C-alpha positions as MATLAB code, in Angstrom:
seq = 'MPNPQMPPPPHDPDVWLFDLDNTLYPARCNLFAQIDVRIGTYIAGVLKTSPEEARAVQKQYWREHGTSMRGMMSLHGVDPKHYLDYVHDIDYSPVPAAPELERALAALPGRKLIFTAGDVPHAEKVMARLGVAHHFEAIFDIVAGDYWPKPHRQIYDELVRRHNIDPARAAFADDISVNLKPAHDMGMRTVWVRTDESVKRAEGTPLDHIHHQTDDLARWLTDWVAERKTEA';
ca = [
       7.894   25.848   -5.740;
       7.485   24.270   -8.889;
       8.047   20.684  -10.252;
      10.785   21.188  -12.605;
      10.146   17.566  -13.699;
       6.362   18.265  -15.004;
       4.943   20.757  -17.191;
       1.649   22.352  -15.399;
      -1.720   22.433  -17.060;
      -1.953   24.495  -19.783;
      -4.628   26.520  -18.423;
      -4.497   28.791  -15.495;
      -7.763   27.565  -12.672;
     -11.032   28.832  -12.342;
     -12.116   27.084   -9.807;
      -9.482   25.944   -6.428;
     -10.214   23.401   -4.131;
      -8.481   23.380   -0.715;
      -7.962   21.055    2.117;
      -8.377   21.806    5.630;
      -6.248   20.710    8.293;
      -3.391   21.670    8.229;
      -3.683   22.725    4.769;
      -5.528   26.133    5.388;
      -4.292   26.751    9.023;
      -0.732   25.563    9.984;
       0.382   21.877   11.160;
       1.917   24.003   14.996;
      -1.768   24.235   15.861;
      -2.276   20.588   15.683;
      -5.777   19.954   16.035;
      -5.366   16.584   15.177;
      -4.154   15.284   18.124;
      -6.777   16.610   19.947;
      -9.416   14.334   17.641;
      -6.644   11.563   17.547;
      -6.941   10.955   21.322;
     -11.279   11.717   20.914;
     -10.913    9.035   18.365;
      -8.824    6.665   20.625;
     -11.599    6.867   23.371;
     -14.205    6.403   21.222;
     -13.239    3.461   20.162;
     -12.228    2.559   23.406;
     -15.937    3.082   24.938;
     -17.410    1.281   21.901;
     -15.718   -2.085   21.784;
     -15.250   -1.952   26.019;
     -11.390   -2.349   25.607;
      -8.381   -0.446   27.466;
      -6.379    2.523   25.577;
      -4.004    0.763   24.828;
      -6.210   -2.226   22.534;
      -8.326    0.797   21.218;
      -5.309    2.742   20.007;
      -4.255   -0.797   18.305;
      -7.566   -1.201   16.562;
      -7.751    2.656   15.862;
      -4.360    2.046   13.549;
      -5.313   -1.180   11.914;
      -8.900    0.896   10.777;
      -6.977    3.490    9.537;
      -4.541    1.059    7.412;
      -7.511   -0.787    6.573;
      -9.968    1.102    5.454;
      -8.647    4.588    5.290;
      -9.832    6.304    8.415;
     -10.868    4.738   12.035;
     -14.723    6.261   11.297;
     -14.778    3.658    8.020;
     -13.694    0.239    9.816;
     -15.697    1.121   12.813;
     -18.813    1.795   10.454;
     -17.681   -1.536    8.226;
     -17.082   -4.044   11.262;
     -19.183   -2.531   14.433;
     -22.052   -0.685   12.908;
     -21.096    2.538   14.063;
     -23.137    5.607   13.416;
     -21.013    8.175   11.483;
     -22.532   10.931   12.500;
     -22.545   10.308   15.854;
     -19.046    9.646   15.660;
     -17.480   12.811   13.955;
     -19.294   14.958   16.560;
     -17.594   13.080   19.357;
     -14.190   13.575   17.954;
     -14.759   16.695   16.608;
     -15.953   17.571   20.074;
     -12.447   19.598   20.883;
     -10.877   23.810   21.584;
     -10.860   25.065   18.299;
      -9.148   28.092   20.266;
      -5.226   26.885   18.310;
      -6.237   27.918   15.449;
      -5.769   32.012   14.858;
      -7.090   34.633   12.865;
      -4.981   34.790    9.558;
      -5.281   37.808    7.809;
      -2.683   37.172    5.380;
      -4.631   34.054    4.052;
      -7.415   36.337    3.914;
      -6.085   38.829    2.221;
      -4.262   36.238   -0.291;
      -8.164   34.387   -0.893;
      -9.769   37.739   -1.510;
      -7.283   38.802   -4.588;
      -7.134   35.089   -5.964;
      -9.615   34.700   -8.941;
     -12.301   32.146   -9.225;
     -14.126   29.789   -7.657;
     -13.484   28.701   -3.826;
     -14.304   25.583   -2.247;
     -13.296   23.120    0.867;
     -12.105   19.455   -0.217;
     -11.991   17.977    3.212;
     -12.180   14.546    5.365;
     -13.725   16.422    8.415;
     -17.463   17.081    8.321;
     -19.120   20.835    7.373;
     -19.874   21.608   11.458;
     -15.833   21.098   12.309;
     -14.857   22.932    8.762;
     -17.067   26.177    9.675;
     -15.506   26.049   13.146;
     -12.429   26.323   11.912;
     -13.131   28.963    8.851;
     -14.730   31.330   11.723;
     -11.403   31.272   13.816;
      -9.844   31.961   10.626;
     -11.836   34.675    9.311;
     -12.141   33.336    5.946;
     -15.457   31.697    5.382;
     -16.839   34.020    3.376;
     -14.737   32.989    0.205;
     -15.691   29.531    0.260;
     -19.328   29.221   -1.972;
     -18.848   25.378   -0.588;
     -17.820   22.721    1.728;
     -17.675   19.282    0.315;
     -17.263   17.005    3.337;
     -16.756   13.335    4.294;
     -20.481   13.143    4.858;
     -21.032   14.282    1.088;
     -18.602   11.623    0.049;
     -20.552    8.990    1.070;
     -17.875    8.981    4.141;
     -15.427    7.876    1.739;
     -12.050    9.838    2.370;
      -9.533   11.030   -0.028;
      -7.867    9.607   -1.967;
     -10.699    7.606   -3.179;
     -11.303    8.562   -6.297;
     -15.365    8.171   -6.335;
     -15.294   11.272   -4.009;
     -13.354   13.744   -6.632;
     -16.001   12.632   -9.403;
     -18.223   13.981   -7.024;
     -17.473   16.564   -6.353;
     -16.950   18.150   -9.714;
     -19.995   16.761  -11.001;
     -21.883   17.991   -8.131;
     -20.164   21.815   -8.165;
     -20.033   22.009  -12.016;
     -16.277   21.658  -11.950;
     -13.926   21.499  -14.949;
     -10.768   19.591  -13.806;
      -8.830   21.006  -15.843;
      -9.831   24.268  -15.051;
      -9.135   23.673  -11.462;
      -6.508   23.561   -9.096;
      -6.309   21.477   -5.457;
      -4.112   21.964   -2.725;
      -3.655   19.525   -0.170;
      -0.795   18.699    2.713;
      -0.673   15.016    2.154;
       0.811   13.922   -1.260;
      -1.246   11.166   -1.763;
      -4.283   13.017   -2.023;
      -2.933   14.797   -5.027;
      -2.755   12.175   -7.455;
      -6.342   11.692   -8.233;
      -6.513   15.350   -8.986;
      -3.599   14.963  -11.005;
      -4.886   11.957  -13.091;
      -8.362   14.081  -13.431;
      -6.341   17.109  -15.052;
      -6.164   19.017  -11.935;
      -2.994   21.842  -11.447;
      -2.110   20.503   -7.608;
      -0.515   22.238   -4.873;
       1.585   20.329   -1.750;
       1.315   22.065    1.315;
       4.034   20.921    3.098;
       4.384   19.846    6.605;
       6.748   17.938    8.595;
       4.680   15.448    9.032;
       3.079   15.281    5.681;
       6.956   15.184    4.227;
       7.851   12.349    6.287;
       4.600   10.138    4.945;
       5.421   10.925    1.575;
       9.186    9.869    1.677;
       9.814    7.231   -0.542;
       7.017    7.746   -2.895;
       6.583    9.073   -6.313;
       5.999   13.107   -6.057;
       5.743   13.234  -10.095;
       1.886   14.028  -10.107;
       2.426   17.853   -7.796;
       2.403   20.502   -9.958;
       3.782   22.813   -7.277;
       4.645   22.995   -3.352;
       4.896   25.404   -0.685;
       5.111   25.745    3.115;
       3.002   28.533    3.329;
      -0.312   28.856    1.368;
      -1.273   31.962    1.896;
       2.479   33.628    0.659;
       2.355   30.848   -2.078;
      -0.827   32.252   -3.353;
      -0.248   35.784   -3.091;
       3.189   34.848   -5.231;
       0.814   33.317   -7.898;
      -1.984   36.430   -8.341;
       1.167   38.970   -8.315;
       2.833   36.525  -11.455;
      -0.059   37.017  -13.046;
      -0.640   40.202  -12.864;
       3.058   40.561  -14.215;
       2.564   38.702  -17.457;
      -0.233   40.553  -17.809;
];
């Protein structure tokens, strides 16, 4: 649904940016629950602490550094590739094939890229399960962003520079509302993919940077294309 208080940018997008986790696949797959456990195990191993102490460190670093990985890199010299390989060694079978999303992406005109806080191998495994990898020309991951997570503005700037994107002709879909703020400020159309967790996280925060919101990305994209055909 659109945000009735703010008109969208004047141009339809010719570049579409998509977050990966809990955006392209349903939050009910709950892959992050597996990743969360492995992050705690990794921290406990590096710092030689109990699981309880590691959990506290994990959440502290997430609050103070944006990600637990950035905290481990900055304070303990952890190799980010080793970290990412370890925490993404999970079972991807909960991610189902997504024929509706595949059809929606096939009908959606314009370039399509993944913009994720995960890494390329993680994104490739997810997209292989979904059956949608062939629609995307590139993956801009945490490595491409020099291990800075969204919503740090410099990685949005690097994304548009590296892939020659005009923000005024781009759209970005993400489940975390705050991640859409820099995109909006750059002139992009923003699409909030609502989940129970992301709605809870957004409570009490401004949402006036969001143009559209949905709890079903494939359906929203399908409706978007259908509306454009009707207008034409």
